[in-house]
C-alpha angles and dihedrals in degrees: 000000000000119000092247090056091046090049091052090048091052093046090051091051091050090052091050092049092046091052090048091050090051091052090049090050091050091049092049090052092060114111119251117256119252094243112090095217091051089048091055091051092047091050091052090048089050090055090054092047091049090052091050090049092053091048090051091049091052092050092048089053091051091047091050088052088052090053089053090052090051089052091049093046094242098106113123093022117115112245091213107043103014092235126129121280107227118251088235091058091047089049089055097037110019091183094053113141098184134052121245091260094054099038094081 
């Protein structure tokens, strides 16, 4: 996959995650119901949503770092050994900084 295609793929993923984080934020902004049992369920749901939001934020940061590596011309190059990161690994983990051999 060419770097321009990879860049577009990463930008699309960032847009998806950003939209998902906005939905999570909107859901978290909803007022709690009056019923105490429903409040307890909503609070538990809010904890899960918050965790998902943090996970999405982390992935967006990693993807933005990948875009920076594309711009610098270092994308797809292992940070440890300097070898190529396989296209299959980049398909699975587009923000990978190490090859399969060095990731362990």
